[in-house]
N, C-alpha and C positions, 0 to 999 in steps of 0.2 A: 850740454851740446849733443844733438842727435847724431848718431852714426849711420843713419839710413842711407843706403846706396842711392836712393832716388833723390836725395838732396845734394848730391855732388854737383859742382858747377858744370861739369861736362855732361852732355846729353847721354853719351855712352862711355862707361868707364874704359880706361885703357885695357886692351886685351879682350874686349867684348866680341869682336868679329872672329878672332882665332878660336875662342871658347865655343862660340855658336857653330861655326863651320866644322870645327874639329869633332864636336859631338854629333853633328849631322852626318858626317862621314862614318864615325864610329857606329852609329845606330844603323846606318845603311848597310854596313858590313855585317852586322848582326842578322838582319833580315835576308841579305844576299846569301849568307850561309844556309839559313833555314829554307830559303826558296829552292836552293839546289837540291835539298833532300826531297821537297815536295814535287818539284817539276820532274825530277828523275825517279820518283817513286816507282812508276811502272818498270823502269830499268833495274832499279836497285832490288826489286823483288827477285829478279833473276840472278843478281850478283850475290846477295847475302842470305837468301832463304832457299829451302828445299822445294823442288818442283812437285813434291807429293801433296802439298796443301792446295786448297781451292784458291782461285785468284783473289776473291774477296778477303780470305783469311791472310794470305801473304801480304796483301796491301795493308791490312790492319797491323801486321807484325812490323812492317817498315815504318808506319805511322807511330808505332810505339817508341821507336828511337827518337822521333821528333818530341814525343811526350817526355822521354828521359832527358832530353836537352832542356826542356822547359822546367822539369822538376829539379834540375841542377841549379837553376837561377836563384832560388831562395838562399841556398847555401852560399853562392857567390856574393849575393847582395849582403848577406849577414857579415861575411868576412871582410869584403872590400869596403862596404859601407861603414862598418864599425871603425876600421882604421882610417877611412876617409874623413870621419868626424874627429879623429884624434890627431892625425899628423898632416892632414891636408888632402886636397883633391888631385892635384896635378900629377904627383909622383905615381899614384896608383893607376891613373889612366894610361901612363906609358907602359906599365906592366901588363894591364889587361889586353891592350891592343896587340902587343908583341906576342903574348901567349896565343891569341887567336890566329896570328900568322903562322905560328909553328904547327898548330892543330890542322890548319888548312892544308899544309904540305903533307902531314902525316896521313890525312884522309886519302890523298892521291896514291898512296903506296900500300893500302890495306890489302890483305889476301882475300880471295873470294871463297864462296861456299864450295865451289867445285874443287878447290885446292886443299882447304883445311876443314871443311864441314861446318858444323854449327859454331865453331870458334870464330869464324868470319863475322857472323852477326854479333857475337859477344864483343869482339874488338871494336866493331863499328859503334855499338851501343856505348861502350866505355869511352870512346873518343867523343861521342855526342854528349856524354855527361860532363867531361872536362870543358867542352865548348859552353855548355850551359852555365857552369860555374863562372867562367870568364865573362860571359855576356851578362850574367847577373851583376857582377862587379862593374861592368861597363855602364850599365843603365844607372845603377845606384849613384856612382860618383860622377859620371859624365853629364847626366841630366841636371843634377844638382849644380854642377860647375857652370853649365850654360845659363841656367835660370838665375843664379846668384850674380851674374854680370848684367842682367836685363833690367831696364827701367820698369817701374811699376805699371805704367799705363799700357805697355806693349808686351807684357809678360806672356799673355795668352798667345799672341801671334808668333813670338819667338819660340815658345814651346811647341806651337803647331808646326813651325818650320823644322825644328829639330826632330820632332816626332815623324814628320813626313819623310824623313830619310828611310823609315821602315818600309812603307809601300814602294818607294822608289827602288830600294834594294831588291824587292821582289821583281820589279820590272826588269832591272838589270840581270837578275838571275834567270828570268824567263827568256830574255833576249839572247843572253850568252848561250844558254842551252839550245835555243832554237838555231842560232848561227852555227854552233859546233855540230849539231845533229844534221843540219843541212849540208855542211861541208863533208863530214865523215860518213854519213849514212847510218841506217839503223843497226846493221851488223857491227860496225866499228864502234858504235856507242857502247856495245856490250863488252868490248875488249879494252880499248884504250880511251874512248871518248869520255866515259864517266870520270876517269882519272884526271884527264886534262881539265874537265869542268871544275872539279874540286880544287885543283891547283890554282885556278884563276882567282881564288879568294885572297891570294897574297897581294894582289895589285892594290886594292883599296887600303890594305894594312899599311903599305909604304906611304901612301898619301896622308893617312891619318897620323902616322908617326911624325912626318915632316911638319905638319901644321901644329901638332901639340908640342913639338920641341920649342916653338916660339911663344907659347902661352905663359902667363904668369898665374900665381895663386889667386883664388877667388877673393875679391875685396871684402865680401861679407864674412868669409872665414877669417880673414886677417883681423877684422874688427872683433870677432869673437875671441881670438887669441889675445888681443890687446886688453879686452875686458876680463880675461881669465875665465871665460864662459865655455870651458871644454870639459866634457864629462869623462870620467875614467872608464866607464863601460857603457857606451852609447847603445849597443844592441840590447843589453839586458834592461836598460831604462825604458824600452818600449813596452815592457810588460808590467810596469808599475803604474797604478792609478795616479792621475787621470789620463796619462799618456796611453794606457791600455785601451781606453774607449775610442780614442782617435784611431789607433792601429786597427781595431776590430771593424770600425766603420769603413776604413780604407780597404781592408781585407775583403769585406763583403762586396764592395764596388768592383774590385779587381776580379773576384771569382766570377761575377756575372759577365764582365767584359771579356775575360779569357774564353769562357764558354761560347759567347757570341762570335768572337774573333776566329777561333779555331774551327768552328762550324763552317766558316767561309774559307779561310786559308787552307784548312786540311782537306776539305772535300770537293773544292772546285776541280782539282785535277782528276779525282775519281769520277765525278759527274760528267765532265767534258770528254774524257776518253772512254769511260764505261767499258773497261776490259777489252778494248779493241772494237767495240760496237759503235763508239762515238767518233770524235774527230781524231785524226792522226796527231802524233806528238808535236809536230811543227806548227800545225794550225792551232792546236790547243795552246801552245806556248805564246803565240802572238795574241790570241784573244785574252788570255790570262794577263799578259803584260799590259795590254791596253786598259783593261779594267783597273788594274792596280796603279797605273799612271793617273787615272782619274781620282783614285783614292789619295794619291800624293797631293793633288790639288785640293781635295776635300779636307784633308787634315789641316792644311794651311788656312782654309776658310773657316773651319770649326774653331781653331785656336783664335783667329782674328775676331770672329763674332762673339766669342766668349768674353772678350775684353769689354764688350758693350752690353750683352744680355746677362752675363754672369755664368759661371761654370755650372752651378747647381741647377738653376732654372732651365737652362738650355738642354742639359742632359736628361732631366726628368721628362721633358717633352719628347726628346729624341728617342728615349727608351720606350715610351708608350707607342710611338710610331712603329718601332721595330717589331713589337708584339703583333701589330696588325699586318705588316708586309712580309714578315719572315717566310712563312709557308708559301704564299704566292710567288715570291722570288725564286724559290727552289723549284716550284712547279714549272715556271717559265723556262728555267734552265734545262730541266729534264725533257720537257716537250721539244725544245730546240735541238737537243742532242739526238733524240730519237728521230726527228725529221731531217737531221743534217742541215739545219737552217742556220747558216753562219750569222746573218744579221740579227736574228732573234737570240742567238747564243751571246752575241756581243751585248745586246740589250740586257739579257739576264745577268751577265757577269758584271755589267755596270751597276745594276740594281744590288747585286751582292756586295760590290765594293762600297756602295753607299751605306751598307749595314755596319761599317767599321769606323765611322768618322769621329765618334766620341773620344777616340784615343788622341785626337788633336789637342784636347785641353789638359791632358794628364800631366805633362811636365810642370805646367804652372800650378795646377790644382794640388798635386801632391806636395810640391815645394811649399805651398801656402798652408798645408796641414801640419807641418812639423817645424819646430824651431831649429836654428842653425846648429846647435850642439848635438842634435840627433837627426838632422835633415837627410844626410846621405843614406844612413841606415834605415831611417823611417820611410823615405821615398822608395829606396831600392827594395827593402824587404817587404814593405807594404804592397808595392807593385808586384814583386815576384812571388810573394806568398800566395797570391791568387792562383798561381800555376800549380800549387800543391793540390788544388781541387780541379781547376780548369784544364790542366795539361793532359789529363786522362780522358779527354773528350772522345778519343777513338773508342774507348770502352763504353762510355755513355751512349754513343751512337749505336754501337753493337747491341746494347741493352734496348734502346728504342726500336731498333730494327726487329727485335724479337717480340715486341708487343703485337698481339694478333692483328688488330685492325690496321696498324702501321704496315706490317708485312703484307697484309692483304692488298694494300694500295700500291706499295712500291715494288712488290715482288722481290727479286734478288738484286735489284739496283738500289744503291744507297742514295736517296735524294730527300725523301720525306723525313727520315730519321735525323739527319743533321739539322734540318729545318726545325724540328721539335726542340732539339737542344739549343738552337739559337734563340728561340722564343723564351725558353726557360732562363737562359742567360740574361736576356733583356729585362725580364721581370726582376731578377736578382739585382741587376744594376740599378733599376728604379728604386727598389727598397733601400739599397745602400746609400744612394745619393740623397734620398728623402731624409734619412737619419742624420746627415751631416749638415754643416752650416754653409752659407755662401762665403766664398773666400776672395772673390774678385776685389781688388783695390787695397788689399793688405800690404803693408811694408814688411819685408821678410824678417827684419830684426824686431818687429813687433809681434811676431807669431809666438804664442806661448802654449 
C-alpha cells in the first residue's frame, strides 16, 4: 500500500492551510527583518559606524552585517534541519519564530557608536548572527513543513506562495520605514525612529505563533516514522555518496541565486539614494516597496508556471535571460537616479525585481531533491550553504568596483559593479540547474 500524500482521499491534508500560511508569515518575517537593515542602511551608518570613513565604505560596513546574518543561516539550517528530520517539524518552528521575536526587541535597545564606540557595531553584528541562525532553521523546517502538506500537482504554486512572503516582507519593511520616517522626520530617525522600526518586528512574530499553535505534524514525516525511515545523523548523511552529489548540485544553484539576489536587494538602496545625490529616503522607500510588491506577484507566477513547464527547464531559460538584461537594468536605474526621474526609476526597480523570480520554484524544487529522512536538513542547508559564498556579495561588488574599466564607467557610484556580480550569479545558476534533473511531478515519498 502506498503512503504517498497525493493519494489521500482529501484534496488537501488536514492542516494544509495553517502549515502554508504559517510559513508564509514566518518567511515574511525573515525578509521584513532583513529589509529593515537595508532600507535603514543610510541611517545605520550614522548609528553604528565612525564618521571618519568614506560614505561608500561605511555603507559596505553596514552591508557586512547583512552578510553576517546570511552567513549564520547555514549553521541554523544544519542544527534545526538535523533535529527537524529526527524529532519532527512543528516543535522546532515554535522555537525559531519565538527566538526571532526576542532578537527583534533586543535590536531596538542596542547602544550606538556615539555611546560605546566600535562595540556598538560588534553587538549589532552579533545580534545579526543570531538572527541568521534562527532564520536558517526557519527556512529549513518551515518550507519542508509546508511542502510536505502540498498535493503533488500544485506543489510549485504552493511553494511560490510561501516564498512570496519574502518580497512581501520587504514591501512591509519599506512601507513601515517610510511611514515612521514621514511621521518622525529625518532627525528623529537618528535618535528614536530606528529603534521603533526594529521593534515593529515583534508584530508578525505574534501572528506566526498563533497560527503555528494550531498546526499538526507533517503527514509525510509521520509516514516516515511509521516506516522507521528516520536517520540517526541526517546532517552528516548529506556528505556521503550519492547524497553528496545532490547536495553539491543544489549548493551550486544556490550560490548563483544568492549572488543574483543580493546584487538586487543589497544595492537598490545604495543606487536609489546615492549618498544623498539621489532620491530622499521616503521616495526611495515607496519606489523600493512597489517593485518588491511586483516581485511578490512574480514569485507566485513563477511557482505556478513551474508546475506546467518544469522547474529545471524554466530556470535554465530564465538564467540565460538574466545574463542579457542584468547590466541594462542597472544602467536604467543609475540614469533615472541621476536625472531624478521617478517614473524611470520605478521602471528600473521593476526590472530589477524581475531579476529575482526564480526563487518562486525553490521550496518545491529543493523538497523534491531530498528524501523525507533528510529533507529538512537537505533543503535548509542546501539552500543556506549558498550564502557561504553569496552572502559576501558586498566584498565581491567592492572587488568589481576596483576593476579599472568598471571604475572608469561608474566612477564613485556603485551601479555597474553589482550588475557584474548579478550576471556572474545568473551564469552559476544556469550551470547548477543544468547539472541536476527535472523534479516536477515526483511524489515526495518516492524521492531517493
